[in-house]
C-alpha positions as CSV (number, residue, x, y, z in Angstrom):
1,M,-6.4,64.3,15.0
2,I,-6.3,62.9,11.5
3,A,-2.7,61.7,11.9
4,R,-3.6,60.1,15.2
5,F,-6.2,57.8,13.6
6,A,-4.5,57.2,10.2
7,R,-2.5,54.2,11.3
8,P,-5.3,52.4,13.1
9,L,-7.6,53.0,10.2
10,A,-5.1,51.8,7.7
11,A,-4.5,48.7,9.8
12,A,-8.2,48.1,10.1
13,A,-8.6,48.5,6.3
14,A,-5.8,46.1,5.6
15,A,-7.2,43.5,8.0
16,L,-10.6,43.8,6.4
17,F,-9.1,43.3,3.0
18,L,-7.2,40.2,4.2
19,V,-10.4,38.8,5.7
20,S,-12.4,39.4,2.5
21,L,-9.6,37.6,0.6
22,S,-9.7,34.6,2.9
23,V,-13.5,34.5,2.8
24,G,-13.5,34.8,-0.9
25,W,-11.0,32.0,-1.3
26,A,-13.0,29.8,1.1
27,L,-16.1,30.4,-1.0
28,A,-14.3,29.7,-4.2
29,A,-12.1,26.8,-3.0
30,P,-13.2,23.4,-4.3
31,D,-14.7,20.9,-1.9
32,A,-12.4,17.9,-1.3
33,R,-15.2,15.3,-1.5
34,A,-16.5,16.9,-4.7
35,L,-13.0,16.8,-6.2
36,L,-12.6,13.1,-5.4
37,K,-16.1,12.3,-6.7
38,E,-15.3,14.1,-10.0
39,S,-11.9,12.3,-10.2
40,E,-13.7,8.9,-9.8
41,N,-16.3,9.8,-12.4
42,R,-13.6,10.8,-14.9
43,H,-11.4,7.8,-14.4
44,R,-13.8,5.0,-13.6
45,T,-13.6,2.1,-16.0
46,K,-15.5,-1.2,-16.0
47,T,-12.3,-3.3,-16.2
48,Q,-8.5,-2.9,-16.5
49,Q,-5.6,-5.3,-17.1
50,Y,-1.9,-4.9,-17.5
51,S,1.5,-6.6,-17.3
52,G,3.8,-5.3,-14.5
53,D,7.6,-5.3,-14.4
54,L,8.6,-4.9,-10.8
55,T,12.0,-3.8,-9.5
56,V,12.7,-3.9,-5.7
57,V,15.8,-2.1,-4.4
58,N,16.7,-2.3,-0.8
59,K,18.7,0.2,1.2
60,E,22.0,-1.6,0.4
61,G,21.2,-1.3,-3.3
62,K,20.4,-5.0,-3.9
63,V,18.1,-5.3,-6.8
64,R,15.3,-8.0,-7.3
65,K,13.0,-8.2,-10.2
66,K,9.6,-9.7,-10.5
67,G,6.7,-9.8,-13.0
68,W,3.0,-10.0,-12.6
69,R,-0.3,-9.8,-14.5
70,S,-3.0,-7.6,-12.9
71,Y,-6.7,-7.8,-13.6
72,R,-9.5,-5.5,-12.2
73,E,-13.2,-5.5,-12.5
74,G,-15.2,-2.6,-11.0
75,Y,-13.7,0.5,-9.5
76,A,-12.8,1.9,-6.0
77,G,-15.4,0.6,-3.5
78,D,-16.8,-2.2,-5.7
79,A,-13.5,-3.4,-7.2
80,K,-12.3,-7.0,-7.6
81,N,-8.6,-7.5,-8.2
82,L,-6.5,-10.5,-9.2
83,I,-2.7,-10.5,-9.4
84,R,-0.7,-13.5,-10.7
85,F,3.1,-13.4,-10.5
86,T,4.8,-14.6,-13.7
87,D,8.5,-14.6,-12.7
88,P,11.1,-15.3,-11.3
89,P,10.6,-19.0,-10.8
90,E,10.4,-18.8,-7.0
91,V,7.3,-16.6,-7.1
92,K,5.8,-17.8,-10.4
93,G,2.2,-18.8,-9.9
94,V,1.7,-16.9,-6.6
95,G,-1.7,-15.3,-6.8
96,F,-3.5,-12.6,-4.9
97,L,-7.3,-12.0,-4.8
98,S,-9.0,-9.0,-3.3
99,L,-12.8,-8.6,-3.2
100,S,-14.2,-5.3,-2.0
101,R,-17.4,-5.3,0.0
102,P,-19.4,-2.2,-0.9
103,G,-20.7,-0.4,2.2
104,S,-18.6,-2.5,4.5
105,D,-15.1,-2.5,5.9
106,N,-11.9,-4.1,4.7
107,P,-12.0,-6.2,1.5
108,D,-11.6,-9.9,1.6
109,Q,-8.1,-10.9,0.6
110,W,-6.3,-14.2,-0.1
111,L,-2.8,-15.2,-1.1
112,Y,-2.2,-18.4,-3.0
113,L,1.2,-20.1,-2.7
114,P,1.8,-22.9,-5.2
115,S,4.4,-24.5,-2.9
116,M,1.7,-25.1,-0.3
117,K,-1.1,-25.9,-2.8
118,R,-3.6,-23.8,-0.8
119,E,-4.8,-20.2,-0.3
120,R,-4.3,-18.2,2.9
121,R,-6.8,-15.6,3.9
122,I,-5.1,-12.2,4.9
123,A,-6.1,-11.5,8.5
124,P,-6.7,-7.9,9.7
125,Q,-3.5,-8.0,11.8
126,D,-1.5,-8.9,8.6
127,R,-2.5,-5.8,6.6
128,D,0.8,-4.1,7.2
129,A,2.9,-7.2,6.2
130,S,5.0,-6.9,3.0
131,F,3.2,-8.0,-0.1
132,V,5.4,-10.7,-1.6
133,G,8.7,-9.0,-0.7
134,T,7.8,-5.6,-2.1
135,D,7.4,-2.2,-0.4
136,F,3.6,-2.5,-0.8
137,N,1.7,-4.0,2.1
138,Y,-1.7,-5.7,1.8
139,E,-3.6,-2.5,2.6
140,D,-1.7,-0.7,-0.2
141,M,-3.0,-3.3,-2.6
142,E,-6.6,-2.1,-2.0
143,E,-8.5,0.2,-4.3
144,F,-8.8,3.7,-2.8
145,D,-12.4,4.4,-1.8
146,H,-12.8,8.0,-0.6
147,E,-16.2,7.1,1.0
148,K,-14.2,5.4,3.7
149,Y,-12.3,8.5,4.7
150,K,-13.0,11.9,6.2
151,V,-11.4,14.2,3.6
152,S,-10.5,17.9,3.6
153,L,-8.7,20.2,1.2
154,I,-5.5,21.5,2.9
155,G,-3.9,23.5,0.1
156,E,-2.6,23.6,-3.4
157,E,1.0,23.2,-4.4
158,V,3.3,21.9,-7.2
159,A,4.1,18.2,-6.7
160,E,5.9,16.0,-9.2
161,G,6.2,19.0,-11.4
162,V,2.5,19.8,-11.8
163,P,0.0,22.0,-9.9
164,C,-2.0,19.8,-7.5
165,Y,-4.8,20.0,-5.0
166,V,-3.6,18.6,-1.6
167,I,-6.2,16.6,0.2
168,A,-6.0,15.0,3.7
169,A,-7.8,11.7,4.0
170,I,-8.4,10.2,7.5
171,P,-9.8,6.7,7.8
172,T,-13.2,6.4,9.4
173,E,-14.3,3.6,11.7
174,K,-16.8,2.4,9.2
175,G,-14.0,2.1,6.7
176,G,-12.5,-0.7,8.6
177,K,-9.2,-1.2,10.3
178,S,-6.3,0.8,8.8
179,V,-2.6,0.8,9.5
180,Y,-2.5,4.5,8.6
181,Q,-3.5,7.5,10.6
182,K,-3.7,9.7,7.5
183,L,-3.1,9.8,3.8
184,V,-2.1,13.0,2.0
185,L,-3.3,12.9,-1.6
186,Y,-1.8,15.1,-4.4
187,L,-4.5,15.4,-7.1
188,R,-3.3,16.9,-10.4
189,K,-5.5,19.9,-11.0
190,D,-6.0,19.8,-14.8
191,I,-7.1,16.1,-15.1
192,L,-7.9,15.3,-11.4
193,Y,-5.5,12.4,-11.4
194,L,-3.6,11.2,-8.3
195,V,0.2,11.7,-8.8
196,R,1.4,11.3,-5.2
197,E,0.3,9.8,-2.0
198,D,2.0,10.2,1.4
199,L,1.1,7.5,3.9
200,I,1.4,8.4,7.6
201,R,1.2,5.6,10.2
202,K,-0.7,5.8,13.4
203,G,1.2,7.8,16.1
204,E,3.6,9.4,13.6
205,K,3.7,12.8,12.0
206,A,6.0,12.3,9.1
207,P,5.1,10.0,6.1
208,A,6.4,6.5,6.5
209,K,5.9,5.7,2.8
210,R,5.4,7.7,-0.4
211,M,3.8,6.5,-3.6
212,V,4.4,8.4,-6.8
213,L,2.5,7.8,-10.0
214,S,4.2,9.1,-13.2
215,D,4.6,8.6,-16.9
216,L,0.9,9.5,-17.4
217,K,-0.5,8.5,-20.7
218,N,-3.8,8.4,-22.4
219,V,-4.8,4.8,-23.3
220,E,-8.1,4.1,-25.0
221,G,-9.4,7.5,-23.9
222,H,-8.4,7.0,-20.2
223,W,-5.5,8.6,-18.3
224,V,-3.3,6.1,-16.6
225,A,0.1,6.1,-14.9
226,G,2.6,4.0,-16.7
227,R,4.8,3.9,-13.6
228,M,4.2,3.4,-9.9
229,E,6.9,3.9,-7.3
230,M,6.5,3.0,-3.6
231,T,9.3,4.2,-1.3
232,D,9.7,3.2,2.3
233,L,11.1,6.4,3.7
234,K,12.2,4.7,6.9
235,K,13.8,1.6,5.4
236,G,15.3,3.3,2.4
237,S,13.9,0.7,0.0
238,K,11.9,1.2,-3.1
239,T,9.6,-0.8,-5.4
240,T,8.9,0.4,-8.9
241,V,6.2,-1.1,-11.2
242,N,6.2,-0.4,-14.9
243,L,2.9,-1.0,-16.5
244,K,2.7,-2.5,-20.0
245,Q,0.0,-3.8,-22.3
246,I,-2.7,-1.8,-20.5
247,T,-6.3,-2.3,-21.7
248,F,-9.6,-1.1,-20.4
249,N,-13.2,-2.2,-20.5
250,R,-12.5,-5.7,-21.9
251,P,-14.8,-8.3,-20.5
252,H,-13.2,-10.8,-18.1
253,P,-13.9,-14.6,-18.3
254,A,-16.6,-15.8,-15.9
255,G,-15.1,-17.0,-12.7
256,R,-11.8,-15.1,-12.9
257,F,-12.3,-13.4,-9.5
258,T,-13.0,-16.5,-7.5
259,L,-11.1,-18.7,-5.0
260,Q,-11.4,-21.6,-7.4
261,N,-9.6,-19.7,-10.1
262,L,-7.0,-18.3,-7.6
263,T,-6.0,-21.8,-6.6
264,R,-6.0,-23.2,-10.1
265,E,-2.5,-23.9,-11.4
266,G,-1.8,-21.6,-14.3
267,G,-5.0,-19.7,-13.7
268,D,-5.4,-16.1,-14.5
């Protein structure tokens, strides 16, 4: 009689043990929203500026180089961004302005082309267009705001050589129109810094693009990636941005993040 019930009892005990483990993990597992809020709190700065050296390599191996200056005021959902290309000559002076609208949908974005002497507002249907010949599109140029996404922790794994929390982020309707169905974020566990982002387009299962942030360094007490790499996994092209002369919390001149400044020749 004892032998007859030994296997079922053992199986039941094993099942109970596994359930208790899973429940215990669920209770102990961090909340995705809490992780992203803590990450924002740790890395938020009032301002940032840097010089960027860009290298664009297409699938045939052709290389194009560009340079820009980047300025930011605010962070995430309240950020203002200005980018001014410095070289080569054919893009020198091209400017990009992005103004977030807290509590609203997509930011307002404009591109200034010196050859046309006017700015062009980026329409919602153009958010997936290439940003000045790079592998970034206009949506990629936005500051990530987790409040515009439904987020969930889907696991933990080693990515880019470091242990990470893996978080799925699905755009909500109130977040505005997105070209992506889902983002998969890899948040470095020790400093809660984003080291990789997989971007999945609507109607697709596999990532269309992947952004990797590397060469992390501590500048003025703030962690920052010295290198950003966006790969178009379908086209086989890649854009790498090396950040130099990075500074934080330096006040910007009044009027820097305005259309008047965007369209001013030589403005920054």
